C-alpha positions in Angstrom: 126.9 77.5 69.4 126.7 74.1 71.0 130.5 74.1 71.6 130.3 77.4 73.4 128.0 75.8 76.0 129.9 72.5 76.1 126.9 70.6 74.6 127.4 67.5 72.3 125.1 67.2 69.4 122.9 64.1 69.6 123.1 63.0 66.0 126.3 61.6 64.5 126.3 64.0 61.6 124.2 66.6 60.0 121.0 65.3 58.3 121.3 61.8 59.7 117.8 61.0 60.9 118.6 57.3 61.5 120.1 58.1 64.9 116.7 59.1 66.3 114.5 56.9 64.2 113.6 54.5 67.1 112.4 57.2 69.3 110.7 59.1 66.4 108.8 55.9 65.7 107.7 55.5 69.3 106.5 59.1 69.7 104.7 58.8 66.4 102.9 55.7 67.6 102.2 57.3 71.0 100.6 60.3 69.3 98.4 58.2 67.1 97.4 55.5 69.6 97.0 57.5 72.8 97.2 61.2 72.4 95.5 62.2 69.2 92.2 64.1 69.8 92.3 63.3 73.5 91.4 65.7 76.3 93.0 65.2 79.7 91.4 66.6 82.9 94.8 67.4 84.4 98.5 66.9 84.2 98.2 64.0 86.6 95.5 62.3 84.4 97.9 62.7 81.4 100.8 61.2 83.4 98.7 58.2 84.5 97.5 57.6 81.0 101.0 57.9 79.6 102.3 55.3 82.2 99.5 52.9 81.2 100.4 53.3 77.5 104.1 52.7 78.1 103.3 49.5 80.0 100.9 48.4 77.2 103.4 49.3 74.5 106.2 47.3 76.2 104.2 44.3 77.5 101.1 43.8 75.6 101.2 45.5 72.1 102.4 43.0 69.5 104.6 44.0 66.6 105.0 42.2 63.3 108.6 43.4 63.2 109.1 41.5 66.5 107.6 38.3 65.1 104.2 38.9 66.7 105.6 39.4 70.2 105.6 42.4 72.5 109.0 44.1 73.1 109.4 42.4 76.5 108.4 39.0 75.1 110.9 39.4 72.2 113.7 40.5 74.4 113.0 37.6 76.9 112.7 35.1 74.1 116.1 36.0 72.6 117.9 36.2 75.9 116.8 32.7 76.6 118.1 31.4 73.2 121.4 33.2 73.4 
């Protein structure tokens, strides 16, 4: 059906969840840390909260996988080294 509409499948092969694992991890964290059991007054309130969360996630939230740095700190640190 995808070929009929000239659409390319996003995953490399059937049943390979590793292709989307980074985004699946992010959306899982997003739901747990920001969205779970929250009520938003409007779509604009949700968008504002989402933008704040994405800034927090990239610039302030530390990760043990990134040696205790935020994603921006980690990326900057290793760009300087290399």
